[in-house]
Structure formats: C-alpha cells, structure tokens
Phi, psi and omega in degrees: 000143182232138176262128177241149174212143178271128183250129180280174183300338179269001177092008180264149176286130177291132182307142177065023179242018172271110186234135173256119186233159176288155181301332181288339184249007182303310183298318181295316181290321176303313179299317179300314181297318184281328184266338183240310185286314181300312178298322180294317179293317180298323179297324179294332185244021183301328179297341179258011175088013179287137176230139183301329182291347180268358180275157178217168178251136176241000000 
C-alpha cells in the first residue's frame, strides 16, 4: 500500500486528497489527482495565481 497526497503550490495538502492505494493503482490515482483534482482546485483559487501545473504528488 502506498499513501499519496496532492500538494498545492504553497506546499499544503489539498483537503481530502490523502489516499492509501494499492501498488497496482498508484499510477492511475496519480493521473486522476493531477488531471482532474488539481485543475478543479486550482480553478477555485485562480484569483490567487494557482495553476494546476504547479501541483505535485507526495
């Protein structure tokens, strides 16, 4: 099992994105976080300069 979390540009964990996944699904979940969750979160904070491309997975 692997724990993944989406980190915003300021270094904070995006709420509700701490996920424990099986090793077989790590790549799939990473893609979901970066392609769907990060853009949605960045859109909420766009007025503060957030861009989905600045997010990372830890």
